[in-house]
N, C-alpha and C positions, 0 to 999 in steps of 0.2 A: 218830442209832443207836447200840445199846449197842456197846462194844467187845468185850464177848463174843461178838457173832454176825458178827463180820467175821472172815473168815481171805482170807489172803494166798498165792497158788500163784504162786511166777517163774515168768517164761518160762522154758524151759528149752532146750537146742541140744542138737544130736547130737554127742557127748562124741570119737565113733568119729571121722564127719568132720573136724571139729576138735580133731587129734589131730598134733602137729608131728611125732612119729615116723610117721606114713605114709609107704612108702617108696614111692607111687606122684605125692605133689607134685610139679608143676612145676618144672623150672627158671625161676621169674621175672624173676630178676635177668638172665640172661643175657636172655630174649626179650625184654624192654624195655633191655638195651645199657648194665643197670649195672656199675658194677665192683665187684671182692670190696672195695676198702677204699670204698665209697659210706657214708654215715651216711642212711639211708634211712628218709625219717618220710613217714608214710602214711596216707590219712583213706579209708575205707570208707560211703559217705550222698551220700543223695537230695541234687541240686546245688539248694539252696533256700538264703536267703538269712539265714534263721536260725540255723545248721548252722556259722555260720562261717568258711566254707570262707577268705572274704576277706582274717580277720585270721590266717588261718594261712598263707598266701602274701604277706602282706608280714612275719609273723615271718620265713620263710625268706630276702626279700630284706636284712632288717637284717642276718640271720649270713651271708651269701655272702660280704660280705669277707672276715674272717675264717676262714670255714671253705669252703674249694674243695669238699670232695669230700661237702658235704649236698645230696642230692634230696629232692626231695617226689614223692611218686604219688598222684594223685586219681584215685580209684574210682566211677565212677557217672553219669548224668544224672540232666537236671532242669531248670527253670525258670530257673537262674544261669546256665547254661554260657557264653550269649556274655557274659557281665560278668565270671563268670573268665577267659574265655580274655582278653578285651581286658585287664582288671588283670597278668595273667602279662607278656604284652605291653607293657603299658606301664610295667612293672619291669623289663624285660629279663629276665626269666627263663623263657628258652624252654628253655633249656639245662637249669635248674634241676628245673623242673616238671614234670612228666610228667601227663598229662591222656587216663586209659585211657577213662573213657565206661563202658559194661557189660562185665562181666568175669563168666562164670558160675564160675569156680574162686577164689572166694575164699579160702577156704584155703591156697593154692599160693600168692596175694600176700598174705597175713599173714606168710607163712611165711618171706619175700624182707625183712621191715623191722625194721627197730630201734629203730622207735619206733612209736605208734601216738597220732594227738591229735585228739582231737573237741573243738573249742571254741565247742561250741552253746549259745546259748545260751536253750535251753528242750529238756526230752527227759524222755519218758515214763518209760523204763529203760534203754533204751540195749542192746541186742541187740549190735550190733558191736563194743560193749566188753567183752561176754562171749566173742563168738568172739575176740577179739585176746587175752585174757587167757588160754582156753584154748592158744590158740596160742603163748604164752609169751612174748606181744609187751606189756613195760615201755608203759603206756597214761597221755599226760595227757590230762584232760577239766578242763572245769567244773563246778564243785558245785550242780549245777540237778538237776532234779525227782528222778527215780530214779537218780541217776548215783551220790550216797556211797552206796547203800543196795548198789549193783552193785560196786562199786569198795573199797567201807572200805577200810582200809587199803594195800590195793593198787594204788596208784596216786598219779599226781601231780595236785596240781588246781590248776587257775590260773584267774584271775579272768578274768570273762565283757567280751567286746568292749574286750580287751586283748591288744595284739600286743603290744607292747615284752616284759609278764611272760610270755608265749607265747614269745617269744626266747628271755629269761631260764630257763624250764622247760627247752624244747632243747638249750638251750647246755649246763644241767647235765646233762642226761642225756650230752650226746658226751662230756663230761670225768670220766664217775665210771664206767666198766664194772662195779664191784661192786655200785653201788645199781641197774645194771640186772639183773644177776642177782639182785639180792635183789627187785626188784619183778616179775621173772617168773616167778621159784617161788613167791614170794605169789599171783599172779594165776590160776597155773595150779593149784594147792591150790585158791584159793577158789572158782574154775568149777568144777572135778572134783565140790568135797563142795555146791555150792547149786545150781548150774545145769544139772543132767544132767536133759534133756528124761523118762529114766526116772523119777529123783527124782517130777519134775512133773505126771507121769501117774499115779503112786499116793499123790501128796497129792490129785490130782482126785478117785479114786474114792473113797479112803477120807471124802471130801469130799460124796457124792452118798449113801455109802452112812448115811451121817449121817443126814445130812437125812432118808433115808429109813426110817430107826429102824433099820436092820439094820448089823449089823458082821461078819456073814459072807463 
């Protein structure tokens, strides 16, 4: 296929919904029993093996002795639920890992996080990463599929299937508030510049008009 015939229109999100400045966002930290001084890492994803929840849980387990205030929030349902529950129990992380299941108000969850992690080994685009960056959450993710296109330089990349490296990346963010602030600003700017759903609609309309031979 000639490159000139290929047009990519990235998925867009509702930036009014994923806006950290919204006044109607819920206090999820209080709802989940998290303390103000907890460092909260979260993942919002279907509970499938390829998403890498097990690597994230093990990374938190490695960091637990050095970081007593580290917590992990897992949002989502799926076929790996029992395996995830079992791993949390085996590692003695019941007080560290919150398994929320399905939760409708994702913007409020993201607002409560200090970092978002997606250690997946395959990903088409990574809409959850766009949502996290739009909400001003620093992101750690693997460099697979469409993720580098989504994050650019506005994220921390971690190797696939490597809980030790993931733990090091989480720990680096815990100890570097300036870096977290920089990632937050870069991510929000990138999400607003590239992944606004209104921009997606305009690009799609333009493509159809061009295909129909009309520019009006």
